C-alpha positions in Angstrom: -43.0 9.3 -8.6 -40.2 7.9 -7.2 -41.0 7.1 -3.2 -39.0 9.3 -1.2 -37.0 6.1 0.2 -35.7 5.5 -3.6 -34.3 8.8 -4.1 -33.0 8.8 -0.1 -31.3 5.8 -1.8 -30.6 7.2 -5.1 -29.2 9.9 -2.9 -26.9 7.9 -0.8 -25.8 5.9 -3.8 -24.3 9.1 -4.7 -22.8 10.4 -2.6 -20.9 7.0 -2.3 -19.8 7.4 -6.0 -18.4 10.8 -5.4 -16.8 10.6 -2.0 -14.9 7.4 -4.4 -13.6 9.5 -6.7 -12.6 12.1 -4.1 -10.8 8.9 -2.6 -9.2 8.1 -5.4 -8.0 11.5 -6.8 -6.9 12.3 -3.1 -4.8 9.5 -2.2 -2.7 10.2 -6.1 -2.4 13.4 -4.7 -0.4 12.2 -1.4 1.9 9.8 -3.0 3.1 12.2 -5.3 3.5 14.7 -2.6 5.2 11.5 -1.0 6.9 11.2 -4.1 8.6 14.5 -4.1 9.1 14.9 -0.7 11.4 10.9 -1.2 13.3 13.1 -4.2 13.4 16.0 -2.5 15.7 14.0 0.6 18.7 13.5 -1.4 19.7 16.9 -3.0 18.8 18.3 0.6 21.0 16.1 3.3 23.7 15.7 0.0 23.7 18.8 -3.0 27.6 17.1 -4.3 26.4 13.7 -4.0 23.6 13.9 -5.8 25.8 16.2 -8.3 28.4 13.2 -8.5 24.7 10.9 -9.1 22.8 13.1 -11.7 26.8 13.2 -13.5 27.0 9.0 -14.2 23.8 9.0 -15.0 24.2 11.8 -17.4 27.3 9.4 -18.4 24.5 6.1 -18.5 24.0 4.4 -21.9 20.2 4.7 -22.7 19.8 1.1 -23.0 20.6 0.7 -19.1 18.8 4.6 -17.7 16.4 1.7 -19.6 16.9 -0.8 -17.7 17.1 1.0 -13.8 13.9 2.8 -14.7 11.8 -0.1 -16.1 13.6 -1.8 -13.3 12.5 1.0 -10.6 8.7 0.7 -12.2 8.1 -3.2 -11.4 9.2 -2.2 -8.1 7.1 -0.4 -7.3 4.5 -2.0 -9.1 4.9 -4.8 -6.9 4.8 -3.1 -3.6 1.4 -1.2 -4.6 0.4 -4.8 -5.2 1.8 -5.8 -2.3 0.2 -3.2 -0.4 -3.0 -3.3 -2.1 
């Protein structure tokens, strides 16, 4: 039978792992919530400007649209790297 100290240490380690997992999901949900808030600012403040922007995007060719998406992802990854 393990000693009480080992049982306590194992329980503490298990609790810490659980908090790390919950922390990761918590941060991911915070990021998602912030993205939704930021995405909602433009249509809320200027619906007509948002319609124009979406119309312009709809007329873009696939290559340009993909390039702008790639650029956005790269900037996001760089920001995450710098902040972490």
